[in-house]
ZADOPA-924894 format. One record per residue (C-alpha): x, y, z. Coordinates in steps of 0.05 Angstrom, whole numbers, padded with zeros to 5 digits, always signed. Layout:
<rs>
XYZ;...
</rs>
This chain:
<rs>
+01931+01983+01433;+01959+02034+01478;+01944+02012+01554;+01949+02076+01606;+01951+02072+01684;+01963+02140+01721;+01977+02144+01798;+02015+02186+01850;+02077+02162+01881;+02143+02198+01893;+02107+02263+01913;+02093+02268+01837;+02040+02249+01783;+02062+02173+01746;+02036+02150+01681;+02062+02082+01654;+02034+02066+01584;+02042+01993+01551;+02032+01974+01477;+01998+01904+01472;+01956+01869+01425;+01900+01852+01483;+01834+01897+01478;+01838+01888+01554;+01892+01921+01602;+01951+01878+01621;+01952+01869+01687;+02027+01874+01694;+02006+01951+01693;+01972+01949+01758;+02038+01922+01792;+02074+01985+01775;+02042+02026+01830;+02065+01972+01883;+02137+01974+01852;+02143+02051+01867;+02107+02045+01926;+02168+01988+01949;+02221+02037+01919;+02185+02102+01954;+02191+02054+02026;+02266+02042+02011;+02289+02121+01988;+02240+02168+02016;+02278+02219+02061;+02204+02236+02081;+02189+02177+02114;+02217+02163+02176;+02218+02087+02179;+02251+02083+02109;+02314+02047+02093;+02348+02119+02075;+02318+02146+02143;+02351+02093+02178;+02411+02104+02144;+02422+02179+02154;+02415+02167+02233;+02472+02118+02229;+02543+02151+02229;+02617+02136+02224;+02592+02052+02220;+02575+02010+02157;+02509+02001+02136;+02489+01932+02098;+02440+01965+02049;+02392+01925+02000;+02403+01909+01930;+02354+01978+01911;+02388+02034+01954;+02452+02004+01928;+02431+02009+01848;+02417+02082+01869;+02463+02098+01913;+02508+02069+01847;+02475+02117+01803;+02488+02171+01853;+02560+02166+01846;+02560+02168+01766;+02505+02226+01764;+02559+02264+01805;+02616+02251+01760;+02577+02265+01699;+02552+02327+01726;+02623+02348+01748;+02588+02349+01819;+02524+02390+01808;+02483+02333+01821;+02500+02299+01883;+02452+02267+01932;+02496+02300+01992;+02451+02365+01987;+02408+02334+02039;+02417+02386+02093;+02422+02441+02042;+02352+02416+02015;+02324+02421+02087;+02355+02494+02105;+02317+02522+02038;+02251+02494+02070;+02238+02437+02037;+02234+02382+02104;+02163+02352+02077;+02138+02324+02019;+02113+02380+01965;+02042+02352+01966;+02044+02387+02047;+02098+02433+02041;+02069+02505+02063;+02085+02554+02009;+02097+02619+02049;+02147+02599+02102;+02177+02647+02160;+02233+02622+02196;+02264+02654+02257;+02337+02663+02264;+02396+02674+02219;+02398+02644+02155;+02460+02598+02140;+02492+02572+02085;+02505+02497+02084;+02568+02470+02062;+02556+02407+02011;+02606+02356+02012;+02622+02308+01950;+02600+02246+01958;+02666+02221+01964;+02670+02235+02030;+02620+02180+02038;+02658+02107+02045;+02627+02043+02014;+02643+01971+02003;+02623+01932+01940;+02636+01864+01973;+02604+01875+02040;+02552+01916+02000;+02555+01968+02059;+02558+02045+02059;+02587+02091+02116;+02569+02154+02126;+02614+02209+02157;+02589+02247+02222;+02536+02290+02199;+02526+02271+02133;+02465+02249+02102;+02436+02236+02032;+02369+02255+01989;+02365+02218+01931;+02306+02258+01903;+02351+02284+01855;+02358+02213+01822;+02307+02168+01854;+02249+02179+01797;+02293+02172+01736;+02325+02109+01762;+02252+02087+01783;+02223+02101+01712;+02283+02066+01686;+02279+02003+01725;+02195+02000+01702;+02209+02007+01629;+02253+01956+01637;+02209+01907+01670;+02148+01924+01623;+02188+01910+01561;+02177+01843+01555;+02098+01850+01552;+02105+01906+01493;+02137+01975+01479;+02122+02012+01540;+02142+02088+01572;+02146+02104+01645;+02140+02181+01668;+02162+02183+01728;+02134+02271+01737;+02173+02279+01679;+02226+02234+01678;+02212+02188+01622;+02243+02122+01589;+02225+02100+01526;+02241+02019+01515;+02227+02023+01437;+02179+02048+01384;+02115+02033+01373;+02096+01967+01337;+02082+02014+01272;+02160+02032+01269;+02129+02101+01295;+02164+02147+01348;+02126+02159+01409;+02103+02236+01417;+02116+02272+01475;+02091+02338+01500;+02147+02396+01528;+02100+02430+01585;+02094+02501+01573;+02128+02535+01642;+02087+02596+01638;+02021+02557+01611;+02020+02488+01648;+01957+02462+01614;+01995+02478+01544;+02061+02442+01509;+02105+02491+01472;+02140+02432+01435;+02126+02360+01416;+02194+02313+01413;+02190+02241+01365;+02230+02195+01406;+02237+02115+01393;+02287+02090+01448;+02321+02134+01492;+02293+02175+01566;+02272+02249+01567;+02272+02290+01636;+02255+02355+01642;+02278+02403+01715;+02246+02469+01728;+02233+02520+01778;+02169+02534+01752;+02127+02477+01790;+02169+02455+01861;+02175+02535+01895;+02159+02564+01957;+02168+02626+01997;+02217+02628+02053;+02228+02692+02102;+02196+02734+02032;+02256+02698+01995;+02234+02654+01927;+02260+02582+01937;+02261+02514+01899;+02283+02457+01904;+02340+02453+01862;+02402+02462+01903;+02475+02494+01878;+02523+02451+01907;+02577+02500+01908;+02538+02542+01951;+02490+02503+01989;+02436+02550+01972;+02381+02540+01915;+02408+02556+01841;+02407+02623+01820;+02396+02610+01745;+02364+02641+01684;+02339+02580+01663;+02262+02564+01682;+02264+02490+01654;+02320+02452+01621;+02299+02388+01581;+02348+02330+01560;+02343+02268+01520;+02394+02225+01527;+02406+02150+01519;+02372+02137+01585;+02332+02174+01628;+02379+02172+01687;+02425+02209+01642;+02376+02253+01620;+02349+02273+01687;+02421+02285+01716;+02445+02331+01655;+02373+02362+01660;+02393+02377+01736;+02461+02407+01715;+02438+02452+01664;+02389+02494+01703;+02443+02499+01755;+02498+02518+01700;+02452+02576+01674;+02439+02580+01599;+02499+02601+01564;+02540+02551+01605;+02481+02499+01605;+02481+02498+01526;+02555+02495+01518;+02551+02438+01563;+02507+02399+01515;+02530+02409+01459;+02605+02382+01483;+02564+02316+01499;+02556+02270+01440;+02491+02235+01465;+02451+02297+01490;+02407+02339+01464;+02368+02395+01497;+02319+02448+01502;+02334+02506+01547;+02270+02557+01569;+02303+02621+01605;+02258+02657+01657;+02244+02713+01601;+02202+02661+01558;+02258+02657+01511;+02280+02587+01487;+02344+02554+01463;+02357+02487+01425;+02414+02449+01426;+02437+02438+01354;+02431+02351+01361;+02344+02367+01388;+02332+02378+01312;+02340+02294+01305;+02274+02292+01355;+02235+02350+01326;
</rs>
């Protein structure tokens, strides 16, 4: 029997699903929102008392960090590497400059800011120094970290791994989905891919057994700043919201963390280069929806339809 728990966390809608033999919902599901609350208190840039915010206020000296923050930092290093620098947590100030300075739940959709618009330089994560033995991170002056591009995928992966001892599990963290194993029947999980132009409708269904899937898009987290359309995915090479013909990119990968990073990279690259990038990686499959409504599928995506 499938047991579900829906809740809000990290500024998005969460869904934990666990297949168990009991008719009553396993108590472990009730722990999931508590896990997310703890992770958010560690990783959120919107909470001034979070561990990340404290780190972001400390420059030019090593700061010993928790296991959670260290693990996410290491994942961010990996994400930056596999995306050739397109997904990096050093976009903090560029995201602020674009107007994303508070949780999207309360972010004004129309913003008028005075002064000259500036372009923020996004440094590579290699500018940050860290030491594995002491588990410390040292931020150079003026560099701050934003784990918004990796935290949900990381949290989805952690949750699914914790739930797997109780049965086949799925964790959907605002579109970043981790799946631990097929259903007990051997059948795959069926995952609907939302139509970016009709938010209550799906345009495709994927059949997945053990993997991660993530969608990155401009269709939900967007706003207007001084009359200009803005969104939350920063191109680190320009320091601005990515100028792209991709509305959404959905990626299937061995883990949700890989899928999350790849989906953002494809959106930044644009449809043509993004599709080439997917095809060049033997473990990725993708669906790209353009802003004109046209859709492109990578060759390997047929395995999941």
